[in-house]
N, C-alpha and C positions, 0 to 999 in steps of 0.2 A: 564504640565499635560499629563498623559498617554493616548495615542490614542489607541482605541480598534482595534484589528485585524479583528474581526468579526463585521459585522454591525447589526446582529440579532442572536438570539439563533439558533443553528444548531446541527444536529445529526451527529455523527461520528461512524463508525464501527471500533472497536478496534481489534488489532491482535498483536501477539508476534513474534519478530524476534531477535535472539541473546540475549535474556534476557531483552530486552527493549519492551515497549508497544508503538505501533504506532496507528494512526487513519486516516481514509480517509472519505471523505464526503459520508454519507450513501445514499444520493440521486443518486450517481453514481453506486450503487450496483444493479446488475441485479439478481444475485443468488449466493448461497454458495454451494459448492460441496466438497466432500471428494476427495482428489487427486486420490485415487484408483478407484473412480467412473468415471473418465474421460476416454473417448475413444480417445487414443492418436494415431497420425499417425507417428510422429517422435519425437525424444527427443535427440537433440544434442545442443551443445553450453553451455556456462557457465551461462549466464543470460537468454538468450532466450532458453526456455526449449522445443522448438519444437512447433507443432501445435496440436490442439485437436478439437473434435466435441462436442458441447453442444447445445441441443435443435435444431438440424439441422443447426447450425451456426459453420463454421470452424473459429477458433480463434487462435492467437498466445498465448503461455503460457510463462509468464515471472516469473522467480524464484527470488523473492525479497530477499530470504535468501542469494544469492550470492552477491547482491548489498549492502545490509544493515548489514548482520550478518557474512559476510565473510565465509559462509558455501558453499562448492562446492561439486559436486557429484550428482549422481542420487537422486531424491527425494525419501524418504522412506515412507512406509505406515503410516497413521496417520496424514499426513499433510492436511491442508485445502487449497482450491482454492476459491478465491473471483473473481467472474466474474463481471467485471465492464464495463460500457459504457464510452468511452472517445471520444474525437473528431475524432480520427483515426479509431474508430469502437469498437468492443467488444474484450476485452483482459481478459485472465485468469491470475491471479497473485497468485503464490504459497507462502503461509505463514506457520509458524509453527503451530499456533492455533488461531482461532478467539475467542476473549474475550467478544464480545457483543456490543450492541449499547449504546452510551452515548449521552446525550444532554448537550451541553455546552453553557453557556451565554457568551456574549462578554467579560465581566470582568474576566472570567475563562481562557482566552487564552492570554498568555504572549509571547513577542518576544522570539525567541529561542536564547540563548546565543551562540555566536561564529558562527552563520549562516551568511555566506557572500553572495555576489551577485551570486556566482557560484552554490548556493543551493537555487535558487528561487522557487523550488518545496516544500520547507519547509514552512508551514504556521505559526507555532508557537508551544508553549508548552501548552497543556491543563492541568489544575490543578484542581483536584477534591479531596479534603481532603488530604489523604496520597498518592493518585494515581497521576502519571504523565504520559502523553501521548504525543508523538511527532506527530504532525499533518502534513500530507503531502497532497499536491495537486496532486492527481493521474493523472489528465489530463496533467499537466506540466511534471511530472515525465515520463510518457509514451511518451512524445513528444521529449525527449532528443535524440539528434543525436547519432548514434553509436560512441563509443569512449569517449563520454562526461562522466564525473565522476558523479556517483550517490551515493557517499559515505557520510555518516554522520560522521563528525569529533568528 
């Protein structure tokens, strides 16, 4: 018998990276911003895109495009930033485009094929008719030690 990954229906915020759609727990989302609207203090590094100020809070900015879509370089105008609350504090994550909020029932979330122990930040695959969404645990992903691999095979 198939064990459900989710215990109850849950909302996820969808976003695009490298032609794929991902989702994170909507309860962790503090706000959405256009990348161009962030007041940035520094912007260096490949995945850590520096620090920025949002609503009086200084936060690190993580470019998920570098980790998931293999896209490097300075973020361009038109990108979105999802400001999330994780156990380490508030973090801004740069994505290509936010696609909206979806509600998934436990039977709509399947184990992700090929996801191993080294990718315990991957929750599963959300299936909604013809739409597929890779679900990530943003708190686990943001707690990876520097140098740990955050790539999806």
